[in-house]
N, C-alpha and C positions, 0 to 999 in steps of 0.2 A: 449520442452515443455516452460522451464526456457528462452528462447531464446524467444518467441512469448511472453510469458508473459512480458519482457522486453521490447520487440518492441511496447505492445499494451499501456504499463504503457508510455513508454517516450512518446506517440503520444495525450496520451490524457492529458500529462504535456504541452503540445506546443497548445491542444485543448482551456487547462485553462487558458497561459499566452495570447492569443487570445484575449479570451470569455473577460478576467479581464481587459485587456489594451484600448478594444473596450468599457465597460462597465464605465469605470473611464473615459473617456475621453466623452461618453456621461452625465456622471454628471457631469463634468467640464462644459458642455456646456447647460448644465441647459436643459438636453430632458429626465429625468428620468429614470426610470432601473425599464422592468417590468421581472419575474421571468421566463417566456416565452421564450422572445427574450436571454433571457442570454442564455437558457438551447441550441439553437438552433446556437449560436455563438458558444457556445463551442464544437459543433455535425457537424461546418463549419471547425471551426479552428484543430480540428481533424484529420479529410480527411488531410487537407494540411499539415501537422503533418507526417500523417504514407504514405502520397503520397510523398513526398520530403526528409523525414526523410532515409526510405530503399536508394532512390538514394543518399543521400548523405553520407550513411555509408559504399557504395563499391566504391566512389570516390576520389582516391587521390588528393591532392590538398592543399595548405594553406589558413587558415583560414582565409581571405582576397577574396579570391577568392569564396569559400562557401558563404561567405556573400554576396556576389556579384550574383552569380549565380541564389540562392532562395533566395534571395530577391527579383532583378528583375523580378520571376516568380511571388510570391505574390503580392507585389506592384504592376506591372502593369497592371497584370489579374483584381485586385480587384475593382484599380482605373477607369480601362476601365468598368468595370459595374455600379460603380457609374455614373459617364459621363452617359453610356446610361439611366442608372434607371432614373438620372432626365428628360428625354426629356418620358419614356413611364408609369412611376410609379411616377410623382411629390409630390404625398398628403406622398407617403414611401420615397422619397429622401425630404427632405425639410433640408433648412438651405444656407449658403454660400458655394459655390461649391469647394472654394479655403480652405474652413475650413475642407469640408467632405475630401479632399484629401490629406491633410495634416496631419488631422487624421487618415488615411489609412498608409498614410508612416510611425508613428508612431507604428502601429497596426503591421502591415511588417517589421516593424526593430525587436521590440520584439518576435514575432513568429521565424522568422531567426534566430535571436541569441540563442533559445531555441535548433533550431535547429542542429545549428553548433557544441551546447553545447554539447546535449545529444546524436546526430546521426554521426556528420560529422568525417571524416578519416583526420585530420588536422594533419600540421606540419610534409607533408610528398609532394613528388613533382608528381605535374602529368606529363602522358608521353610526350616527346618533340613530338613538332609536327610542323610543319613548311610549309604552303602554298602560294604555288606563286599565287595571284588570281588579277587580276585590279581591281580598284577599280571600272572602272562601272561595272566589274563582280557582285561585291558584290551589287551592286545598282539592278539593274536589277532582280535579285535574289531576295532582298528584296522586291520590290516593287509587284513584280507576288503574292509572297507568301502573302501579302499585299490586294491585288484585288481577292486572291485565296478568302482569308476570307468573303470578301465583293458577293463574286459570290456563294456564298455558304449558306449567312446569305439570301440574297434574294429566294435564289432557294429554302432551305429546312422552311424559314420562312413562305415564302408562301401557300406552302402547308399544313404549321401545322397550318396556319389562314384559310382555306380552311378545311380544318378536324375538328380542333377539338377549336382551339382558338378563331375564330372569333367572335362568341357571347359572350364573357367574356372580350373583347374591346371595342364591339360593348353596352352594357350595363355598360363601365367600372370597372367591378368586381376586389376587390382590390383596386381601384383607377388608375385604366390600363385608359391609355387612346391611342391614334393612332394618333402619329405626323403627320403633312403634308410631302408627300412625299421626298421633298428637305431637311425639317429639319434631317428626317430618314437619307440620303444620307449622309448629314453633320457629323449624330453623327459618325456612322459609318465608317467615313472617317479619324475620329480620335482615333475609337476604335482598329483599323484593326492593323495599324502601333503599336500601344502599345501593345496589341499580338505577333505581328513577333517579336519586340524590347523584351520583354519580355523571350522571349528563345533563344535568339542569345546567349548570355553568356555561357547558357547550351549545346548548338549545339556545340560551340568552344571550350568546357571543357571534359564532357563527350568522355568516348570513347567505341564506341561498334560497331557489324556490323550497315547497311544500314537499314536492317529492324528492327532489334531492337532498334535502335534509331525511326526511324519513329513510329513505337508504342510505345516508350516511352512518344517521345514526343508530341501524340496528346492527350494519358492518362493524362499526366501532363496539358494540357489545357483544357480537360473536367473536370481532378477533384477539377481545381482550379481556374477556369475561370466557371464552371458551377457549377455543386455538393454544392461544398463549398457556393458560392449567393444562390442557392434556398433553401438550408436548413436555413438558416437565414430567407428565406421570407414563413415559413411552414405555418404559424400565420396567418398571409396577405393574401394568397393567396390561391384559392382553389384546392384542391387535384389532383384534375381530369386538371388543366390547370398547374400545378407543373410536374405532370408526363409528361404528353406531351412537355414540355419546356426544359425537362430532359433529349427527344428523339432528339428534333429537335438541341437542342447545344452541344449534342453528335454529330450529323454529323457533325453540323458546325465547331465546335473546334478541331474535332478529324481528320477531314481529311483535314483541314487547316493544324495540326501539320504534317501531315505525306509529304503533300506539303511543308511545310517549313524544313525539316527536310533533306528530299529529293535535295533540291537546297539549304539551309547554311550549312549542317553539315560538319564538318569535315573529313577525308577517316580514317581508324583505323590505317595503317601501316603509318609511317614518310617518307614524300616526301620531296627530295631533290631539291632545286629551282639552275637550272643550271646556269641560273644570276639574276641578281637583277637590276633594272632601278626604275626612279623616278616613271615612269608610270605601274609598275608593283612592288608593296612592296611584301614583305614574312610577313606575319600577324604571327605569337606566340601566342596562349595563353596556359595555363595552366598549363607552366613550363618556366624553365627558357632557353631562346635561344643559351644561350651559343655564 
């Protein structure tokens, strides 16, 4: 019970840091501050803290490595949601997109620092892993992972639109709009690589079985890129729309995480490369290559 209480308290502190930084930056940008928005931002930050904090507590790595792994996940996922929101809900995502991205960078840095400070196993060296993989092998794995997200986005998004969300978009509920198809494609072509980039440091550092890595990666993308942003929109969007969107995002992000983990994650045990050449570099992550 003491451990569970400590984990909950630490997650709440991450949530407080996330919401507090977001509120202060909003005030500095003269956007005002609403108590309800603060509460739901706190809830979203707590979800991020709990999800990533539990993983940080069982990943031996240096402080810098922890900052890179968790910071990439938080910033790139939330930034991708911000970019997409600019197209689909311009009334909710207002102001300069560049400034909004800088704001998310600062918020992500504070949340990541708290996660590392409160949860991470720092000062340790991660298990040494060396993998021989040509650059074009990394490239096609990355591209296929990103394209997988776009496929899932259109497939599950179309089903959700036909079954639930269509009327809400057509009536512009909560300021929602339906951009032209070419605009949607451009937005997702930006978002998909950001989502995959966000989990690459995790996939190259965290050690677990293939099945567990796939499960964890999917849940990370759903929690950080889905649950947390939706919680922050509770006051702005109808509950039915939020619930349907949560199911849609789970299918999109979770299955993208599975594919990316299968393609990009490193094997658990060390692989000794028989030879290395400029065309086939040995990639080290998480420890000293020695």
